[in-house]
GUTOR-648024 format. One record per atom (N, C-alpha, C): residue in three letters; x, y, z. Coordinates in steps of 0.2 Angstrom, whole numbers, padded with zeros to 4 digits, always signed. Atoms other than C-alpha are relative to their C-alpha. Layout:
# residues N
ALAXYZ
...
This chain:
# residues 263
MET-0006-0001-0004
MET-0034+0023-0094
MET-0003+0000+0008
PRO+0002+0000-0007
PRO-0036+0019-0075
PRO+0000+0006+0003
GLU+0001-0006-0004
GLU-0042+0033-0064
GLU+0003-0001+0007
GLY-0004-0001-0007
GLY-0035+0038-0047
GLY-0002-0006+0005
HIS+0002+0005-0005
HIS-0045+0025-0037
HIS+0003-0006-0001
THR-0003+0006+0002
THR-0038+0011-0047
THR+0007-0001+0003
VAL-0007+0000-0002
VAL-0020+0016-0044
VAL+0001+0000+0008
HIS-0001+0000-0008
HIS-0023+0019-0025
HIS-0002-0007+0002
ARG+0001+0007-0002
ARG-0030+0001-0024
ARG+0006-0004-0001
ILE-0007+0004+0001
ILE-0014-0006-0032
ILE+0005+0002+0005
ALA-0005-0002-0005
ALA-0003+0005-0021
ALA-0002-0003+0007
ASN+0002+0003-0006
ASN-0013-0001-0006
ASN+0002-0008+0001
ALA-0001+0007+0000
ALA-0011-0019-0011
ALA+0008-0001+0000
PHE-0007+0000+0000
PHE+0008-0016-0014
PHE+0002+0001+0007
GLN-0002-0001-0007
GLN+0009-0009+0004
GLN-0001-0006+0004
ALA+0002+0005-0004
ALA+0000-0023+0011
ALA+0005-0007-0001
GLU-0003+0006+0002
GLU+0010-0037+0002
GLU+0008+0001+0000
PHE-0008+0000+0001
PHE+0028-0030+0000
PHE+0003+0005+0005
ALA-0003-0005-0004
ALA+0031-0015+0012
ALA+0004-0004+0006
GLY-0004+0003-0006
GLY+0045-0019+0025
GLY+0003-0006-0002
ARG-0003+0006+0002
ARG+0051-0034+0015
ARG+0005+0002-0006
ALA-0005+0000+0006
ALA+0066-0036+0002
ALA-0004-0003-0006
VAL+0004+0002+0006
VAL+0059-0037-0015
VAL+0005-0002-0006
THR-0004+0002+0006
THR+0067-0046-0030
THR-0004+0003-0006
VAL+0003-0003+0006
VAL+0064-0037-0046
VAL+0003-0002-0006
THR-0002+0002+0006
THR+0066-0044-0063
THR-0004+0003-0006
SER+0003-0002+0006
SER+0062-0040-0081
SER-0001-0005-0005
PRO+0000+0006+0005
PRO+0056-0055-0091
PRO+0000+0002-0007
GLN+0000-0003+0007
GLN+0053-0044-0106
GLN+0007+0003-0002
GLY-0007-0002+0001
GLY+0071-0037-0104
GLY+0000+0008-0001
ARG+0000-0008+0001
ARG+0066-0018-0107
ARG+0002+0003+0007
PHE-0001-0003-0006
PHE+0068-0015-0088
PHE+0006-0002+0004
ASN-0006+0003-0004
ASN+0084-0024-0084
ASN+0004+0004+0004
SER-0005-0004-0003
SER+0095-0010-0080
SER-0003+0003+0006
ASP+0003-0003-0006
ASP+0083-0001-0068
ASP-0002-0005+0005
ALA+0002+0006-0005
ALA+0077-0018-0060
ALA+0007-0001+0004
ALA-0006+0001-0004
ALA+0096-0020-0055
ALA+0001+0005+0005
LEU-0001-0005-0005
LEU+0095-0004-0046
LEU-0004-0001+0007
ILE+0005+0001-0006
ILE+0081-0009-0034
ILE-0001-0007+0002
SER+0001+0007-0002
SER+0081-0028-0034
SER+0004-0002+0007
GLY-0003+0002-0007
GLY+0085-0035-0016
GLY-0001+0005+0005
ARG+0001-0005-0005
ARG+0081-0019-0008
ARG-0007-0001+0004
VAL+0007+0000-0004
VAL+0067-0017+0006
VAL-0004+0006-0003
LEU+0005-0005+0002
LEU+0052-0008+0000
LEU-0003+0004+0006
ASN+0002-0004-0005
ASN+0049+0006+0012
ASN-0008+0002+0000
ARG+0007-0003+0000
ARG+0032+0013+0006
ARG-0002-0001-0008
ALA+0004-0001+0007
ALA+0020+0012-0009
ALA-0005+0005+0001
ARG+0006-0006+0000
ARG+0009+0027-0013
ARG-0001+0002-0006
ALA+0003-0002+0006
ALA-0001+0034-0026
ALA-0001+0008+0000
ILE+0002-0007+0001
ILE-0003+0052-0032
ILE-0004+0000-0007
GLY+0004+0000+0006
GLY-0017+0053-0045
GLY+0001-0006-0003
LYS-0001+0006+0004
LYS-0013+0041-0059
LYS+0006-0003+0000
GLN-0007+0002+0000
GLN+0005+0038-0054
GLN+0001-0004+0007
MET-0002+0003-0006
MET+0012+0026-0041
MET+0007+0000+0001
PHE-0007-0001-0002
PHE+0028+0028-0032
PHE+0002-0006+0005
LEU-0003+0005-0005
LEU+0038+0013-0024
LEU+0006+0003+0003
GLU-0006-0003-0003
GLU+0050+0020-0012
GLU+0004-0005+0004
PHE-0004+0006-0003
PHE+0065+0008-0008
PHE+0005+0003+0005
ALA-0005-0002-0004
ALA+0078+0008+0005
ALA+0006+0002-0004
GLY-0006-0002+0004
GLY+0093+0018+0000
GLY-0002+0006-0004
GLY+0002-0006+0003
GLY+0083+0032-0008
GLY-0003-0001-0007
ALA+0003+0001+0007
ALA+0078+0024-0025
ALA-0008+0000+0000
VAL+0007+0000+0001
VAL+0060+0027-0031
VAL-0002-0002-0007
LEU+0003+0002+0006
LEU+0051+0018-0044
LEU-0006+0003-0002
ARG+0006-0004+0002
ARG+0039+0029-0053
ARG-0004-0004-0006
ILE+0004+0004+0005
ILE+0025+0020-0063
ILE-0006+0004-0002
HIS+0007-0003+0003
HIS+0011+0027-0074
HIS-0002-0005-0005
LEU+0003+0005+0004
LEU+0000+0014-0082
LEU-0002+0002-0007
GLY+0002-0002+0006
GLY-0006+0025-0096
GLY-0006-0004-0002
ILE+0006+0003+0002
ILE-0019+0017-0107
ILE+0000-0007+0000
TYR+0000+0007+0001
TYR-0013+0000-0109
TYR+0003-0004+0006
GLY-0003+0003-0005
GLY-0004-0004-0093
GLY-0004-0003+0005
LYS+0004+0003-0005
LYS-0010-0016-0080
LYS+0004-0004+0005
TRP-0003+0004-0005
TRP-0005-0026-0064
TRP-0003-0007+0000
GLN+0003+0006-0002
GLN-0008-0044-0060
GLN+0004-0003+0006
PHE-0003+0002-0006
PHE-0004-0051-0043
PHE-0001-0008+0000
HIS+0001+0008+0000
HIS-0001-0070-0040
HIS+0002-0002+0008
ASP-0001+0002-0006
ASP-0001-0080-0024
ASP+0006-0005+0000
SER-0006+0005+0001
SER+0015-0089-0030
SER+0006+0004-0003
ALA-0006-0003+0003
ALA+0033-0083-0033
ALA+0002-0003-0006
ASP-0002+0003+0006
ASP+0034-0095-0047
ASP-0005+0000-0005
ALA+0006+0000+0005
ALA+0018-0091-0057
ALA+0003+0001-0007
ALA-0002+0000+0007
ALA+0020-0094-0075
ALA+0000+0007-0003
ILE+0000-0007+0003
ILE+0025-0078-0085
ILE-0004-0001-0007
THR+0003-0001+0006
THR+0013-0074-0099
THR+0000+0007-0003
GLY+0000-0007+0004
GLY+0013-0060-0112
GLY+0007+0004+0002
GLN-0006-0004-0001
GLN+0025-0046-0111
GLN+0000+0004+0007
VAL+0000-0003-0007
VAL+0029-0043-0093
VAL+0006+0004+0001
ARG-0005-0005+0000
ARG+0039-0027-0091
ARG+0004-0001+0007
ALA-0003+0001-0006
ALA+0043-0031-0073
ALA-0003-0005+0005
ARG+0003+0004-0005
ARG+0040-0044-0060
ARG+0003+0001+0007
PHE-0002-0001-0007
PHE+0041-0041-0041
PHE-0002-0006+0004
THR+0001+0006-0004
THR+0043-0055-0029
THR+0003+0001+0007
SER-0002+0000-0007
SER+0044-0057-0010
SER-0004-0006+0003
GLY+0003+0006-0003
GLY+0041-0073-0001
GLY-0004-0004-0005
GLU+0005+0004+0005
GLU+0026-0082-0010
GLU-0004+0004-0004
ILE+0004-0005+0004
ILE+0019-0066-0018
ILE+0004+0002-0005
SER-0003-0004+0006
SER+0023-0059-0035
SER-0005+0004-0003
ALA+0004-0005+0003
ALA+0016-0045-0045
ALA+0003+0001-0007
ASP-0003-0001+0007
ASP+0018-0043-0064
ASP-0003+0007-0003
LEU+0002-0006+0003
LEU+0018-0026-0073
LEU+0000-0001-0008
ARG+0000+0000+0007
ARG+0013-0025-0091
ARG-0002+0007-0003
GLY+0002-0005+0004
GLY+0013-0011-0104
GLY-0001+0007+0003
PRO+0001-0007-0003
PRO+0015+0005-0093
PRO+0003+0005-0005
THR-0002-0006+0004
THR+0018+0022-0101
THR+0007+0002+0003
ILE-0006-0002-0004
ILE+0031+0026-0087
ILE+0002-0006+0005
CYS-0003+0004-0004
CYS+0042+0014-0078
CYS+0007+0001+0001
GLU-0007-0002-0001
GLU+0058+0021-0071
GLU+0002+0001+0007
VAL-0003-0001-0007
VAL+0069+0022-0056
VAL+0003+0007+0000
ILE-0002-0007-0001
ILE+0072+0040-0050
ILE+0002+0001+0007
THR-0003-0001-0007
THR+0080+0048-0035
THR-0006+0004+0004
LYS+0005-0004-0004
LYS+0070+0056-0021
LYS-0001+0007-0002
GLY+0001-0007+0002
GLY+0074+0073-0027
GLY-0004+0001-0007
GLU+0004+0000+0007
GLU+0067+0069-0045
GLU-0007-0002+0002
ALA+0007+0002-0002
ALA+0052+0061-0036
ALA-0004+0006+0003
LYS+0003-0006-0003
LYS+0049+0077-0026
LYS-0002+0005-0006
THR+0002-0004+0006
THR+0049+0087-0043
THR-0006-0002-0003
VAL+0006+0002+0003
VAL+0036+0076-0050
VAL-0006+0001+0005
PHE+0006-0001-0005
PHE+0025+0077-0033
PHE-0002+0008-0001
ASN+0002-0007+0000
ASN+0026+0096-0034
ASN-0003+0003-0006
ARG+0003-0002+0006
ARG+0021+0097-0052
ARG-0007-0002+0000
LEU+0006+0003+0000
LEU+0006+0086-0049
LEU-0005+0004+0004
GLY+0005-0004-0003
GLY-0011+0094-0044
GLY-0001-0004+0007
PRO+0002+0003-0006
PRO-0019+0089-0027
PRO-0004-0006-0002
ASP+0004+0007+0000
ASP-0026+0071-0025
ASP-0005+0000+0005
PRO+0005+0000-0005
PRO-0043+0070-0017
PRO+0001-0006+0005
LEU-0001+0006-0004
LEU-0038+0053-0010
LEU+0006+0001+0005
ASN-0005-0001-0005
ASN-0023+0060+0000
ASN-0002+0005+0005
ALA+0001-0004-0005
ALA-0022+0070+0015
ALA-0002+0007-0002
ASN+0002-0006+0002
ASN-0030+0087+0015
ASN+0000+0005+0007
PRO+0000-0004-0007
PRO-0024+0096+0032
PRO-0002+0007-0001
GLY+0002-0007+0001
GLY-0033+0112+0034
GLY-0004+0002-0006
ASN+0003-0001+0007
ASN-0042+0110+0017
ASN+0005+0003-0005
ARG-0005-0003+0005
ARG-0025+0116+0009
ARG+0000-0003-0007
GLU+0000+0003+0007
GLU-0026+0103-0005
GLU-0006+0003-0004
ALA+0006-0003+0003
ALA-0044+0109-0009
ALA+0001+0007-0002
GLN-0001-0007+0002
GLN-0038+0127-0009
GLN+0005+0000-0006
ARG-0004+0000+0006
ARG-0024+0122-0021
ARG-0004-0001-0006
PHE+0005+0001+0006
PHE-0037+0115-0033
PHE-0004+0006-0002
ILE+0004-0006+0002
ILE-0048+0130-0032
ILE+0004+0005-0003
SER-0004-0005+0003
SER-0034+0142-0035
SER+0002-0001-0007
ARG-0002+0002+0007
ARG-0028+0133-0050
ARG-0005+0000-0005
VAL+0006-0001+0005
VAL-0045+0132-0058
VAL-0002+0007-0001
LYS+0002-0007+0000
LYS-0049+0150-0054
LYS+0005+0005-0004
ALA-0005-0004+0004
ALA-0033+0156-0062
ALA+0000-0001-0007
SER+0000+0002+0007
SER-0037+0148-0079
SER-0006+0003-0003
LYS+0005-0002+0004
LYS-0048+0154-0093
LYS-0002-0006-0004
SER+0002+0006+0003
SER-0050+0136-0099
SER-0006-0003+0003
PRO+0006+0003-0002
PRO-0066+0126-0098
PRO+0001-0004+0006
ILE-0001+0004-0005
ILE-0069+0117-0082
ILE+0000-0007-0002
GLY+0000+0007+0003
GLY-0072+0101-0092
GLY+0007-0002-0002
LEU-0007+0001+0002
LEU-0054+0103-0098
LEU+0005+0000+0006
LEU-0005-0001-0006
LEU-0046+0108-0081
LEU-0001-0007+0004
LEU+0000+0006-0005
LEU-0053+0092-0072
LEU+0004-0005-0003
MET-0004+0005+0003
MET-0043+0082-0084
MET+0007+0001+0000
ASN-0007-0002-0001
ASN-0027+0091-0081
ASN+0003-0002+0006
GLN-0003+0003-0006
GLN-0017+0081-0069
GLN+0004+0005+0004
ASP-0003-0005-0004
ASP-0008+0097-0064
ASP-0005+0005+0004
VAL+0005-0003-0004
VAL-0024+0104-0058
VAL-0003-0004+0006
ILE+0003+0005-0005
ILE-0032+0089-0049
ILE+0003-0007-0003
ALA-0003+0007+0002
ALA-0023+0072-0049
ALA-0005-0006+0001
GLY+0004+0006-0001
GLY-0033+0056-0052
GLY-0006+0000-0004
ILE+0006+0000+0004
ILE-0048+0062-0062
ILE+0001-0001-0007
GLY+0000+0002+0007
GLY-0051+0054-0079
GLY-0007+0002-0003
ASN+0006-0001+0004
ASN-0065+0054-0091
ASN-0007-0001+0003
VAL+0006+0002-0003
VAL-0078+0045-0081
VAL-0002+0005+0006
TYR+0001-0004-0006
TYR-0076+0055-0065
TYR-0001+0008-0002
ARG+0001-0006+0002
ARG-0075+0071-0075
ARG-0007+0002-0002
ALA+0007-0001+0002
ALA-0092+0069-0083
ALA-0005-0001+0006
GLU+0005+0001-0006
GLU-0100+0063-0067
GLU+0000+0005+0005
LEU-0001-0005-0005
LEU-0093+0076-0056
LEU-0004+0006-0002
LEU+0003-0006+0003
LEU-0099+0090-0067
LEU-0008-0001+0000
PHE+0007+0001+0000
PHE-0116+0082-0069
PHE-0003+0001+0007
ARG+0002-0001-0007
ARG-0118+0080-0050
ARG+0000+0007+0002
ALA-0001-0007-0002
ALA-0113+0098-0048
ALA-0005+0004-0004
GLN+0004-0003+0005
GLN-0125+0103-0062
GLN+0004+0007-0003
ILE-0004-0006+0003
ILE-0111+0114-0070
ILE+0002-0002-0007
SER-0002+0001+0007
SER-0108+0115-0089
SER+0007-0001+0000
PRO-0007+0001+0001
PRO-0092+0108-0094
PRO+0004+0005-0004
HIS-0002-0005+0004
HIS-0090+0123-0105
HIS+0001+0007+0004
LYS-0001-0005-0004
LYS-0090+0135-0090
LYS+0008+0001+0001
LEU-0007-0001-0001
LEU-0073+0144-0089
LEU+0002+0000+0008
GLY-0003+0000-0006
GLY-0062+0141-0074
GLY-0001+0006+0004
ASN+0000-0006-0003
ASN-0061+0159-0069
ASN-0007+0003+0002
GLN+0007-0002-0001
GLN-0080+0160-0069
GLN-0003-0004+0005
CYS+0003+0004-0005
CYS-0083+0146-0057
CYS+0001+0003+0007
THR+0000-0003-0007
THR-0087+0151-0039
THR+0004-0005+0005
THR-0003+0004-0005
THR-0077+0145-0024
THR-0004-0005+0003
GLU+0004+0004-0002
GLU-0092+0137-0018
GLU-0001-0006-0004
GLU+0001+0005+0005
GLU-0095+0127-0034
GLU+0007-0005+0000
LEU-0007+0004+0000
LEU-0076+0121-0034
LEU+0001-0004+0006
GLN-0001+0004-0006
GLN-0076+0116-0016
GLN-0005-0006+0000
ALA+0005+0005+0000
ALA-0092+0106-0019
ALA+0003-0006-0005
ILE-0003+0005+0005
ILE-0083+0097-0034
ILE+0005-0003+0004
TRP-0005+0003-0004
TRP-0068+0094-0023
TRP-0003-0005+0005
ASP+0003+0004-0005
ASP-0079+0087-0009
ASP-0003-0006-0003
ASP+0003+0006+0003
ASP-0088+0076-0021
ASP+0005-0005-0003
SER-0006+0005+0003
SER-0072+0069-0029
SER+0003-0004+0006
VAL-0003+0004-0006
VAL-0066+0064-0012
VAL-0005-0006+0002
LYS+0006+0005-0001
LYS-0083+0055-0009
LYS+0000-0006-0005
LEU+0001+0005+0006
LEU-0084+0046-0026
LEU+0007-0004-0001
LEU-0006+0004+0001
LEU-0065+0041-0027
LEU+0001-0005+0006
ARG+0000+0004-0006
ARG-0066+0034-0009
ARG-0005-0006-0001
ILE+0005+0006+0002
ILE-0081+0023-0015
ILE+0003-0004-0005
GLY-0003+0004+0005
GLY-0071+0018-0030
GLY+0006-0004+0003
VAL-0005+0003-0003
VAL-0056+0013-0019
VAL-0003-0006+0004
LYS+0003+0005-0004
LYS-0068+0003-0008
LYS-0003-0006-0004
THR+0004+0005+0004
THR-0078-0006-0021
THR+0004-0002-0007
GLY-0004+0002+0006
GLY-0066-0006-0036
GLY-0004+0003-0006
PHE+0004-0002+0006
PHE-0080+0002-0047
PHE-0001+0008+0001
MET+0002-0007+0000
MET-0084+0020-0052
MET-0008+0001+0000
ILE+0008+0000-0001
ILE-0102+0021-0045
ILE-0001+0008+0002
THR+0001-0007-0002
THR-0109+0039-0045
THR-0007+0001+0002
LYS+0007-0001-0002
LYS-0127+0036-0041
LYS-0001-0002+0008
GLU+0001+0002-0007
GLU-0131+0037-0022
GLU-0004-0006+0002
LYS+0004+0006-0002
LYS-0144+0024-0022
LYS+0003-0007-0002
LEU-0003+0007+0002
LEU-0132+0011-0029
LEU+0007-0001+0004
PHE-0007+0000-0004
PHE-0117+0015-0017
PHE+0000-0007+0004
ARG-0001+0006-0005
ARG-0121+0000-0006
ARG-0003-0007-0004
LYS+0002+0006+0004
LYS-0127-0012-0021
LYS+0006-0002-0004
ASN-0005+0003+0005
ASN-0118-0021-0035
ASN-0003+0001-0007
PRO+0003-0001+0006
PRO-0124-0012-0050
PRO+0004-0002-0006
THR-0004+0001+0006
THR-0120-0017-0068
THR+0003+0006-0003
LYS-0004-0006+0003
LYS-0108-0006-0078
LYS-0005+0005-0003
ALA+0005-0004+0004
ALA-0123+0001-0088
ALA-0004+0004+0005
GLU+0004-0003-0005
GLU-0131+0006-0071
GLU+0003+0005+0004
ARG-0004-0004-0005
ARG-0117+0015-0062
ARG+0000+0007-0001
ASN-0001-0007+0001
ASN-0117+0032-0070
ASN-0006+0004-0003
TRP+0005-0005+0002
TRP-0128+0047-0074
TRP+0000+0001-0008
VAL-0001-0003+0007
VAL-0121+0053-0091
VAL+0006-0004-0004
TYR-0005+0003+0004
TYR-0105+0043-0095
TYR-0002-0006-0004
LYS+0002+0005+0005
LYS-0108+0033-0111
LYS-0007-0001+0000
ARG+0007+0000+0000
ARG-0126+0037-0110
ARG-0003+0005-0006
GLU+0002-0005+0005
GLU-0127+0048-0125
GLU-0006-0002-0004
GLY+0006+0002+0004
GLY-0143+0049-0135
GLY-0006-0003+0005
THR+0005+0002-0004
THR-0153+0043-0120
THR-0003+0005+0004
PRO+0003-0005-0004
PRO-0165+0053-0109
PRO+0004+0001+0007
CYS-0003-0001-0006
CYS-0157+0061-0094
CYS-0005-0003+0006
GLU+0004+0003-0006
GLU-0163+0052-0078
GLU-0003+0005+0004
ARG+0002-0006-0004
ARG-0166+0069-0070
ARG-0005+0004-0003
CYS+0004-0006+0004
CYS-0173+0081-0083
CYS-0003-0003-0006
GLY+0003+0003+0006
GLY-0177+0070-0098
GLY+0003+0002-0006
ALA-0003-0003+0006
ALA-0166+0080-0110
ALA+0005-0006-0003
SER-0004+0005+0003
SER-0155+0070-0122
SER+0007+0001+0002
VAL-0007+0000-0002
VAL-0138+0066-0115
VAL+0005+0001-0006
GLN-0004-0002+0006
GLN-0125+0074-0127
GLN+0007-0003+0001
ILE-0007+0002+0000
ILE-0107+0068-0132
ILE+0003+0005-0005
GLU-0004-0004+0005
GLU-0094+0079-0140
GLU+0007-0001+0002
LEU-0007+0001-0001
LEU-0075+0080-0141
LEU+0002+0007+0003
MET-0003-0005-0004
MET-0066+0091-0129
MET+0008-0001+0000
ALA-0007+0001+0000
ALA-0047+0092-0133
ALA+0001-0008-0001
THR-0001+0007+0003
THR-0048+0075-0142
THR-0004-0006+0004
ARG+0003+0005-0005
ARG-0057+0066-0127
ARG-0008+0001+0000
LYS+0008+0000+0000
LYS-0076+0061-0127
LYS-0002+0003+0006
LEU+0003-0003-0005
LEU-0086+0072-0116
LEU-0008-0001+0000
TYR+0007+0001-0001
TYR-0103+0067-0109
TYR-0003+0005+0005
TRP+0003-0005-0004
TRP-0115+0079-0102
TRP-0008+0001-0002
CYS+0008-0001+0001
CYS-0134+0084-0100
CYS-0001+0008-0001
PRO+0001-0008+0001
PRO-0138+0102-0108
PRO-0006+0002+0004
GLY+0006-0002-0004
GLY-0154+0102-0097
GLY+0002+0001+0007
CYS-0002-0001-0007
CYS-0146+0100-0080
CYS+0006+0004+0001
GLN-0006-0003-0001
GLN-0129+0107-0083
GLN+0000+0007-0005
LYS+0000-0007+0004
LYS-0131+0126-0088
LYS+0004+0005+0003
């Protein structure tokens, strides 16, 4: 499933290519026909991401909410007449640019009021504005109010939006915090450090398109196997302490961590 940096990159691309222009929306697959008719021909005012969801705000108040889920993906074309391949849920066209959406979990036109309800439910997004550190404080308060493990809370989009399995594992390793530590046992300082690090790592993800979590590789082009400390490195020695990197299931999701560093 794409993590937050990927969705922000897509929203940025939509903003650059389509914002301020009338957009033709069709559904080659046919499953989006009725909703496509509600927004086709309208001007796209704004494209933005909150966590793993993208919202396209059209003139007249309609909002298209999209969650890619596990299988969803986008493909942009430098042609309005690009050949349609596979099951395209929706095609967006303006001028000579088109974008195809395949396999999303959520793709629905909602009202501004309904969109606001979704916004309010989602946790703070490290990639969005944080005036006066208020968004960080929202994250900290939600974690400290819970008796669930921090490894579970970081995957909860109502606690912090945009973090997935890779960033969860890497943020906790970099903070040297056990994924089993309960939220209400985490200190404010620990949680502020996790927040600040998530801002740093996600911004690098937006810039590079990759989830790179080793400082020495931030300005390089590492292979996928080199990018991370513990994610998908189970059974190998930790590069910091030499302990064997562990893998286990936490709420059905694979969790990677180092018992030597994360105590």
